[in-house]
C-alpha positions in Angstrom: 6.3 23.8 4.2 2.7 23.7 5.2 1.8 22.2 1.8 3.7 19.0 2.6 1.3 18.3 5.5 -1.7 18.5 3.2 -0.5 16.0 0.7 -2.6 12.9 0.8 0.3 10.4 0.6 2.0 12.2 3.5 -1.1 11.9 5.6 -1.4 8.3 4.7 2.2 7.7 5.7 1.5 9.4 9.1 -1.7 7.3 9.6 0.4 4.2 8.9 2.9 5.2 11.5 0.1 5.6 14.0 -1.3 2.2 13.2 -4.4 3.6 11.6 -4.2 1.2 8.6 -7.9 1.6 7.5 -7.6 5.3 7.1 -4.2 5.1 5.4 -5.4 2.4 3.0 -8.4 4.5 2.1 -6.2 7.5 1.2 -3.9 5.4 -0.9 -6.8 3.7 -2.7 -8.4 7.1 -3.5 -5.1 8.4 -4.9 -4.6 5.3 -7.0 -8.1 5.4 -8.2 -7.4 8.8 -9.7 -3.8 8.0 -10.7 -3.2 4.3 -11.2 0.1 5.0 -12.8 1.6 6.1 -9.5 3.5 2.8 -9.2 5.4 3.9 -6.1 2.2 3.8 -4.0 1.4 0.1 -4.6 4.2 -1.2 -2.2 2.9 1.1 0.5 -0.7 -0.1 0.0 0.5 -3.7 -0.2 2.3 -3.3 3.1 -0.9 -2.0 4.7 -2.9 -4.9 3.3 -0.3 -7.4 4.6 -0.7 -5.8 8.1 -4.5 -6.3 7.8 -4.1 -9.8 6.4 -6.3 -8.9 3.5 -6.6 -11.5 0.8 -9.6 -10.3 -1.2 -9.4 -9.9 -5.0 -8.5 -6.2 -4.9 -5.7 -6.8 -2.3 -4.3 -9.6 -4.5 -4.2 -7.2 -7.5 -2.4 -4.7 -5.3 0.2 -7.3 -4.2 0.9 -8.3 -7.8 1.2 -4.7 -8.9 3.6 -4.1 -6.0 5.7 -7.0 -7.0 6.2 -5.4 -10.5 7.9 -2.5 -8.8 11.4 -2.4 -7.3 10.7 -3.6 -3.7 13.2 -4.3 -1.0 13.8 -8.1 -0.8 12.2 -8.5 2.6 8.9 -6.9 1.5 8.9 -8.9 -1.7 9.3 -12.2 0.3 6.5 -11.2 2.7 4.1 -10.5 -0.2 5.0 -13.7 -2.1 4.6 -15.7 1.1 1.2 -14.2 1.7 0.0 -14.8 -1.8 1.1 -18.5 -1.7 -0.7 -19.0 1.6 -3.9 -17.5 0.3 
């Protein structure tokens, strides 16, 4: 059971719940840097970037990659709306 708490993505999720988006985003970015094929992490990182209102080039790539995954409709609309605004 203790192993679960040491997993980077679990820690990132906890930081997200605590509102520490910078720390959570950095964890997800490092994991994706090593394993860009982990498509399930792009929506989580996109959600963090939306909360931070990020619209830089890397954030836009993450949003687009997240849209390629199977997102819930509400999150998909939020990302699309943000991309159109920026």
